[in-house]
C-alpha positions, 0 to 999 in steps of 0.5 A: 493513758485511759483505759479502754472499756472491757466486755462487761462495760462496752455490753451496757453501754451497747444496751442502755443505747439500744433501750434510748434510741441513742447513740455516743455523742462528742462534746461538739462538731467540728468543721474542717476546710475542704482545703486541707483535702486539695491543697500540695503544700498541705499533703507534703506537711501531713507526709514530711511532719506527720508521717515521717515523724510519728511512729506508724503500724507498718506491719503486724508482728505476725509477718516476721514470725521467724528470725530471718523474715523480711517484708518490704514496702513504701511507707510515706512515700520512702521504701522500707524494710523490717526485719526480724533478727538472731536475736529476735529483734525487729529492726527497720532499715532504708530499703536501699543499698549503700553503694549504688542505692538498689532496692535489698529485697521486695515484698516478703522472704526470709533469710540469713542475709541480705544481698544486693543483686547487682553487685552483691553487697550484703548485710547481715540481719542486724543491717551490718556489711558483711561482704564485699565482693572484690573488696580490693577494688574499695579501698579504705572502706569503712564498712562500720559506716556502710551499714544499712540506713536504720529506721527506729522500730519496736513491737507494741500490742501485736504490731511493729511500728517504724518512724522515719524520724531519728528522734520518734519515739514511743509516746505511750498511748499503747501502754497497758492495752491487750494486743490488737493482734494476738501471738497465736493468731496467723495472717493468711493474707497480704494485698495492695491496691490504689484507691482514687481518694485522698487518705484522709477521706478514706480514713474517715469512712472507718470511723463513724456508723451514721452512714451504716443504713444508707451506704449498707442497705442490705449488706451490713446493716441487717445485721448491725444497727442505724447509727449506733456506736461506742467511741472512744479514745486513748492519746492521739487514736480511737476505738469505734464498737460497731454492734451486731444485732446478734449482741441482744443474746448478751442481755440474758447472760450474767454481765461478769461472764459476757464476752462480746467478741463475734457480737461487735467489730472493734476498729480501732485507729491508730494514728496517723493512717492505720485501722486495725478492724475485728471481725468474727473470724478474723482481723485486718490491720489497714494502712493507708498510704498517701500516694497523692492529693487524690491517691491512697495505696491501701495495704492490708494484712488478714490474719485469722482470729484462731490458731493456725492448728485450728482446722477451720480457722483459715476457711472461716477467715477467707469466707468473713473477709470475703463477705467483708471486703466484697461487699460493704467494703466494696460500697464504703470505696464506692463513696469515698471514690464519689466524694473524692471527684465532689471535690472539684464541685466547688459546692463545700468551703468545708466539711461538718462533722457531727456529734455522732461523727466523735472519732472523725473530729478527734482525728481531725485535732490530733493531726491540727495538733501534730502538723503545728506542733 
């Protein structure tokens, strides 16, 4: 896989665009049929053949910081939990007891075992069935065949990836890349919310800066640029760089000494439905879980950019996140919901994504290929 640009190369690309009044351009525009946002058959195929088969980010590794830590949520319509074992390895399981199907855990927590609160069947952190109350009532029960139903899972780049297809594997897209979320970052907030929009419409809003001036005239735009982005792809994934005006100060710094952190936002799209955004004082992992054709559950994990031992790390991160989510983030949400409502107008038989919107085109090409492959 091609390596992503380093700080020096990113800064040089941005300075060239500032001087020329340009931005990164894709080779061609893309036409995406509106029916692909409205078809139940297409939605069902996206869930079954892409989201459940592809290893996708489930949570930051920092959410499972110690042995016994677990986190549960619904992923692609399936109750799933991830657990860090005593051996340090992260495993994922379908969140259902092997006795009567009761969900074992909710939310997040930490413990030495996983016990069903219905009848008390208890499982080890490795998923093995350890205890059955009144076991004499289950003659011939093969405990080895009644462990939790395990799913493929692995850690990479500071994230926990989970798939629901037994044959799913790491495709190497992230080989050689640095951690999106570092080992010294700490999670300070997790939330879920329901957004009345198709998951792809929601996703597309993160992948271009063509809208910054018109959608965010008093929030993001005064700190950034109008339609100036660097767009990179790696495998089925992409990274879109949104520079801040303050990056101009780096022009006076020797190229080898330039560090862009705090001077731009990186938006990583991790195919198919996850976004990692890096801001000045915090980082967000956003997972867009399709609920229906017109609803998406946003699962958000917020992390500090500095170690937990830093006295102001969390306060700075919380202030940063409040600005992002309550101003520009709210404006973006209003737009995607309005696009969703506009689908019913019948005005468009297809959406046209221009050369400024290459990361969106890249996503749709990858999604079409995954559905046909």
